[in-house]
VOLUMDREN-746282 format. One record per residue: residue number from 1; residue in one letter; z, y, x of N, C-alpha, C in turn. Coordinates in pm, whole numbers, always signed. Layout:
// VOLUMDREN-746282
k NUM | r A | nw Z | nv Y | nu X | caw Z | cav Y | cau X | cw Z | cv Y | cu X
...
This chain:
// VOLUMDREN-746282
k 1 | r X | nw +5396 | nv +2794 | nu -78 | caw +5277 | cav +2875 | cau -101 | cw +5164 | cv +2823 | cu -12
k 2 | r X | nw +5049 | nv +2813 | nu -67 | caw +4930 | cav +2770 | cau +6 | cw +4886 | cv +2883 | cu +100
k 3 | r X | nw +4852 | nv +2847 | nu +224 | caw +4806 | cav +2949 | cau +318 | cw +4659 | cv +2980 | cu +293
k 4 | r X | nw +4617 | nv +3095 | nu +344 | caw +4477 | cav +3135 | cau +328 | cw +4385 | cv +3031 | cu +391
k 5 | r X | nw +4420 | nv +2982 | nu +508 | caw +4336 | cav +2882 | cau +576 | cw +4325 | cv +2754 | cu +495
k 6 | r X | nw +4437 | nv +2706 | nu +443 | caw +4434 | cav +2582 | cau +363 | cw +4347 | cv +2597 | cu +240
k 7 | r X | nw +4356 | nv +2712 | nu +174 | caw +4272 | cav +2734 | cau +56 | cw +4125 | cv +2740 | cu +94
k 8 | r X | nw +4093 | nv +2808 | nu +204 | caw +3954 | cav +2815 | cau +249 | cw +3902 | cv +2676 | cu +285
k 9 | r X | nw +3984 | nv +2594 | nu +349 | caw +3943 | cav +2457 | cau +381 | cw +3916 | cv +2377 | cu +254
k 10 | r X | nw +3999 | nv +2398 | nu +152 | caw +3976 | cav +2328 | cau +25 | cw +3843 | cv +2372 | cu -36
k 11 | r X | nw +3819 | nv +2503 | nu -42 | caw +3693 | cav +2552 | cau -97 | cw +3574 | cv +2498 | cu -16
k 12 | r X | nw +3590 | nv +2488 | nu +113 | caw +3480 | cav +2445 | cau +200 | cw +3449 | cv +2295 | cu +186
k 13 | r X | nw +3554 | nv +2213 | nu +177 | caw +3535 | cav +2068 | cau +179 | cw +3533 | cv +2001 | cu +41
k 14 | r X | nw +3595 | nv +2061 | nu -58 | caw +3603 | cav +2000 | cau -191 | cw +3469 | cv +2018 | cu -262
k 15 | r X | nw +3403 | nv +1906 | nu -299 | caw +3272 | cav +1918 | cau -365 | cw +3278 | cv +1985 | cu -502
k 16 | r X | nw +3398 | nv +2006 | nu -556 | caw +3413 | cav +2075 | cau -683 | cw +3397 | cv +2226 | cu -672
k 17 | r X | nw +3386 | nv +2276 | nu -549 | caw +3372 | cav +2420 | cau -526 | cw +3243 | cv +2449 | cu -450
k 18 | r X | nw +3191 | nv +2567 | nu -469 | caw +3072 | cav +2614 | cau -399 | cw +3115 | cv +2727 | cu -306
k 19 | r X | nw +3115 | nv +2702 | nu -174 | caw +3168 | cav +2798 | cau -78 | cw +3091 | cv +2930 | cu -79
k 20 | r X | nw +2968 | nv +2929 | nu -127 | caw +2892 | cav +3054 | cau -134 | cw +2949 | cv +3148 | cu -241
k 21 | r X | nw +3037 | nv +3098 | nu -327 | caw +3098 | cav +3180 | cau -431 | cw +3232 | cv +3242 | cu -386
k 22 | r X | nw +3267 | nv +3218 | nu -260 | caw +3391 | cav +3271 | cau -202 | cw +3364 | cv +3409 | cu -143
k 23 | r X | nw +3462 | nv +3498 | nu -155 | caw +3460 | cav +3627 | cau -88 | cw +3594 | cv +3646 | cu -19
k 24 | r X | nw +3592 | nv +3700 | nu +101 | caw +3715 | cav +3718 | cau +177 | cw +3730 | cv +3867 | cu +209
k 25 | r X | nw +3836 | nv +3927 | nu +157 | caw +3865 | cav +4067 | cau +187 | cw +3965 | cv +4069 | cu +303
k 26 | r X | nw +3934 | nv +4150 | nu +404 | caw +4019 | cav +4150 | cau +524 | cw +4031 | cv +4290 | cu +582
k 27 | r X | nw +4132 | nv +4308 | nu +666 | caw +4154 | cav +4434 | cau +736 | cw +4045 | cv +4448 | cu +841
k 28 | r X | nw +3971 | nv +4558 | nu +834 | caw +3859 | cav +4585 | cau +924 | cw +3870 | cv +4730 | cu +969
k 29 | r X | nw +3945 | nv +4751 | nu +1075 | caw +3970 | cav +4888 | cau +1123 | cw +3839 | cv +4959 | cu +1153
k 30 | r X | nw +3827 | nv +5080 | nu +1098 | caw +3706 | cav +5159 | cau +1117 | cw +3612 | cv +5152 | cu +999
k 31 | r X | nw +3625 | nv +5049 | nu +916 | caw +3543 | cav +5038 | cau +794 | cw +3602 | cv +5132 | cu +689
k 32 | r X | nw +3526 | nv +5168 | nu +587 | caw +3581 | cav +5253 | cau +480 | cw +3708 | cv +5190 | cu +422
k 33 | r X | nw +3817 | nv +5266 | nu +425 | caw +3945 | cav +5215 | cau +375 | cw +4006 | cv +5107 | cu +462
k 34 | r X | nw +3949 | nv +5086 | nu +579 | caw +3994 | cav +4981 | cau +674 | cw +3989 | cv +4841 | cu +614
k 35 | r X | nw +3896 | nv +4820 | nu +520 | caw +3880 | cav +4689 | cau +455 | cw +3733 | cv +4654 | cu +443
k 36 | r X | nw +3705 | nv +4527 | nu +453 | caw +3569 | cav +4475 | cau +430 | cw +3580 | cv +4344 | cu +354
k 37 | r X | nw +3468 | nv +4304 | nu +295 | caw +3459 | cav +4174 | cau +227 | cw +3340 | cv +4099 | cu +287
k 38 | r X | nw +3365 | nv +3974 | nu +321 | caw +3258 | cav +3889 | cau +374 | cw +3234 | cv +3776 | cu +273
k 39 | r X | nw +3107 | nv +3750 | nu +239 | caw +3077 | cav +3640 | cau +146 | cw +3082 | cv +3505 | cu +218
k 40 | r X | nw +3112 | nv +3401 | nu +143 | caw +3124 | cav +3267 | cau +198 | cw +3004 | cv +3219 | cu +277
k 41 | r X | nw +2883 | nv +3257 | nu +236 | caw +2764 | cav +3209 | cau +305 | cw +2752 | cv +3264 | cu +448
k 42 | r X | nw +2830 | nv +3367 | nu +481 | caw +2828 | cav +3421 | cau +618 | cw +2934 | cv +3359 | cu +708
k 43 | r X | nw +3021 | nv +3274 | nu +651 | caw +3124 | cav +3207 | cau +730 | cw +3059 | cv +3090 | cu +803
k 44 | r X | nw +3066 | nv +3092 | nu +935 | caw +3005 | cav +2986 | cau +1017 | cw +3103 | cv +2873 | cu +1046
k 45 | r X | nw +3231 | nv +2906 | nu +1062 | caw +3331 | cav +2804 | cau +1095 | cw +3470 | cv +2852 | cu +1056
k 46 | r X | nw +3556 | nv +2756 | nu +1024 | caw +3696 | cav +2782 | cau +995 | cw +3777 | cv +2722 | cu +1110
k 47 | r X | nw +3801 | nv +2802 | nu +1212 | caw +3876 | cav +2757 | cau +1328 | cw +4025 | cv +2754 | cu +1294
k 48 | r X | nw +4106 | nv +2701 | nu +1381 | caw +4250 | cav +2694 | cau +1356 | cw +4316 | cv +2831 | cu +1349
k 49 | r X | nw +4264 | nv +2930 | nu +1421 | caw +4326 | cav +3062 | cau +1427 | cw +4243 | cv +3173 | cu +1363
k 50 | r X | nw +4115 | nv +3150 | nu +1339 | caw +4028 | cav +3256 | cau +1290 | cw +3904 | cv +3201 | cu +1221
k 51 | r X | nw +3836 | nv +3290 | nu +1149 | caw +3706 | cav +3260 | cau +1087 | cw +3597 | cv +3305 | cu +1183
k 52 | r X | nw +3491 | nv +3230 | nu +1194 | caw +3372 | cav +3276 | cau +1266 | cw +3274 | cv +3325 | cu +1161
k 53 | r X | nw +3230 | nv +3451 | nu +1176 | caw +3145 | cav +3514 | cau +1076 | cw +3014 | cv +3558 | cu +1139
k 54 | r X | nw +2904 | nv +3528 | nu +1071 | caw +2772 | cav +3577 | cau +1113 | cw +2767 | cv +3726 | cu +1084
k 55 | r X | nw +2764 | nv +3806 | nu +1191 | caw +2762 | cav +3951 | cau +1177 | cw +2623 | cv +4006 | cu +1207
k 56 | r X | nw +2522 | nv +3922 | nu +1196 | caw +2385 | cav +3962 | cau +1226 | cw +2344 | cv +3911 | cu +1363
k 57 | r X | nw +2229 | nv +3851 | nu +1368 | caw +2180 | cav +3789 | cau +1491 | cw +2178 | cv +3888 | cu +1605
k 58 | r X | nw +2225 | nv +3854 | nu +1720 | caw +2292 | cav +3729 | cau +1758 | cw +2444 | cv +3740 | cu +1758
k 59 | r X | nw +2500 | nv +3831 | nu +1682 | caw +2644 | cav +3855 | cau +1687 | cw +2725 | cv +3762 | cu +1598
k 60 | r X | nw +2840 | nv +3722 | nu +1651 | caw +2939 | cav +3648 | cau +1574 | cw +3068 | cv +3728 | cu +1582
k 61 | r X | nw +3135 | nv +3747 | nu +1469 | caw +3262 | cav +3817 | cau +1463 | cw +3371 | cv +3715 | cu +1434
k 62 | r X | nw +3486 | nv +3736 | nu +1493 | caw +3601 | cav +3647 | cau +1473 | cw +3708 | cv +3724 | cu +1396
k 63 | r X | nw +3749 | nv +3670 | nu +1282 | caw +3849 | cav +3734 | cau +1198 | cw +3973 | cv +3644 | cu +1194
k 64 | r X | nw +4083 | nv +3689 | nu +1254 | caw +4207 | cav +3610 | cau +1249 | cw +4258 | cv +3599 | cu +1104
k 65 | r X | nw +4316 | nv +3485 | nu +1071 | caw +4365 | cav +3463 | cau +935 | cw +4469 | cv +3567 | cu +894
k 66 | r X | nw +4547 | nv +3618 | nu +989 | caw +4652 | cav +3714 | cau +951 | cw +4594 | cv +3848 | cu +903
k 67 | r X | nw +4463 | nv +3869 | nu +921 | caw +4400 | cav +3992 | cau +870 | cw +4343 | cv +3975 | cu +729
k 68 | r X | nw +4348 | nv +3855 | nu +676 | caw +4296 | cav +3831 | cau +540 | cw +4394 | cv +3889 | cu +438
k 69 | r X | nw +4340 | nv +3968 | nu +346 | caw +4419 | cav +4029 | cau +239 | cw +4406 | cv +3952 | cu +108
k 70 | r X | nw +4282 | nv +3909 | nu +77 | caw +4254 | cav +3839 | cau -48 | cw +4142 | cv +3739 | cu -29
k 71 | r X | nw +4148 | nv +3633 | nu -106 | caw +4036 | cav +3539 | cau -115 | cw +3995 | cv +3538 | cu -261
k 72 | r X | nw +3867 | nv +3561 | nu -283 | caw +3811 | cav +3564 | cau -418 | cw +3723 | cv +3441 | cu -441
k 73 | r X | nw +3722 | nv +3394 | nu -563 | caw +3628 | cav +3289 | cau -602 | cw +3564 | cv +3335 | cu -731
k 74 | r X | nw +3433 | nv +3349 | nu -731 | caw +3360 | cav +3404 | cau -846 | cw +3414 | cv +3541 | cu -885
k 75 | r X | nw +3456 | nv +3620 | nu -786 | caw +3505 | cav +3754 | cau -812 | cw +3649 | cv +3763 | cu -858
k 76 | r X | nw +3713 | nv +3650 | nu -882 | caw +3853 | cav +3645 | cau -927 | cw +3943 | cv +3616 | cu -807
k 77 | r X | nw +4061 | nv +3676 | nu -804 | caw +4154 | cav +3653 | cau -694 | cw +4208 | cv +3510 | cu -701
k 78 | r X | nw +4184 | nv +3435 | nu -593 | caw +4235 | cav +3298 | cau -582 | cw +4358 | cv +3294 | cu -491
k 79 | r X | nw +4367 | nv +3390 | nu -401 | caw +4481 | cav +3401 | cau -309 | cw +4495 | cv +3547 | cu -269
k 80 | r X | nw +4619 | nv +3592 | nu -254 | caw +4644 | cav +3729 | cau -212 | cw +4765 | cv +3728 | cu -120
k 81 | r X | nw +4757 | nv +3804 | nu -12 | caw +4868 | cav +3813 | cau +81 | cw +4993 | cv +3858 | cu +4
k 82 | r X | nw +5101 | nv +3786 | nu +26 | caw +5226 | cav +3819 | cau -42 | cw +5232 | cv +3774 | cu -186
k 83 | r X | nw +5129 | nv +3696 | nu -229 | caw +5127 | cav +3647 | cau -367 | cw +5243 | cv +3553 | cu -393
k 84 | r X | nw +5284 | nv +3542 | nu -517 | caw +5403 | cav +3463 | cau -551 | cw +5367 | cv +3325 | cu -603
k 85 | r X | nw +5245 | nv +3305 | nu -650 | caw +5207 | cav +3177 | cau -709 | cw +5164 | cv +3080 | cu -600
k 86 | r X | nw +5184 | nv +2952 | nu -626 | caw +5145 | cav +2848 | cau -532 | cw +4995 | cv +2842 | cu -511
k 87 | r X | nw +4920 | nv +2850 | nu -618 | caw +4776 | cav +2829 | cau -611 | cw +4707 | cv +2907 | cu -721
k 88 | r X | nw +4718 | nv +3039 | nu -721 | caw +4663 | cav +3117 | cau -832 | cw +4513 | cv +3101 | cu -849
k 89 | r X | nw +4472 | nv +3075 | nu -970 | caw +4331 | cav +3072 | cau -1002 | cw +4255 | cv +2951 | cu -952
k 90 | r X | nw +4322 | nv +2855 | nu -894 | caw +4251 | cav +2740 | cau -840 | cw +4298 | cv +2617 | cu -914
k 91 | r X | nw +4201 | nv +2543 | nu -969 | caw +4234 | cav +2425 | cau -1048 | cw +4253 | cv +2310 | cu -969
């Protein structure tokens, strides 16, 4: 199974994808339903252990990969925690 980080790296580096079309749903304690979605254009870096997210100047938020629930591309699920497919929705 492809990891969330590997899929995000593919979306980020593969010229066949537009990273601004990515959405990442993650566990965000205190948010409504303890979940939030961050759009790809707000991702500043894909570190080895976490995402760096622009949370509004001058704040940067760090989201560990283990908190990612789903990765969307064009609103469709491309990866989901506990998913059974190797690479759902990704050509």
